[in-house]
C-alpha positions, 0 to 999 in steps of 0.5 A, a space after each residue: 516549455 518545461 513540463 512539470 509532473 502534474 501536467 504530464 499524463 505519462 507515469 514514467 515521467 519524473 515524480 518527486 513522490 510517485 506512487 503506483 497508480 495501478 495497484 489492481 496490476 500488483 494484486 493480480 500479480 501477487 494473487 498466485 504467489 505462494 509465499 509471504 508478502 511483505 508490502 512496503 511503501 503503502 503510504 507513499 511517503 505520506 500521500 495515502 492516509 494510514 487507514 486507507 493504505 493498510 486496508 488496501 494493502 491487506 485487502 489486496 493480499 499483503 501478509 505483512 507491511 513494512 511502515 516507517 512511523 514515529 514512536 508516538 504513531 505505534 499505538 494508533 497504527 497498531 490499531 488501524 492494523 488490527 482493524 485492517 487485518 479483521 476487514 480483509 478476512 474475506 480477501 481473495 488471496 490466502 494468508 501466508 
């Protein structure tokens, strides 16, 4: 019987839209890195809403985000970014 991704507990199993299920490990790794951190794929190809992805990335220690968007999304995403940065002022990792 062929196993499909939704039936697999193995994260290494093939996924056509895969994202990190252990973001705490990334945050812990980057916590002591003393250079700017540009986080990318924080929305997992649309699987994570922008407000959640931006918030989690900045709160987790990212200094910048590399995010794809259409021209009509720029204004809303800029507002989400300002909110996420403001909410991350008390994050553990210092800003670079």
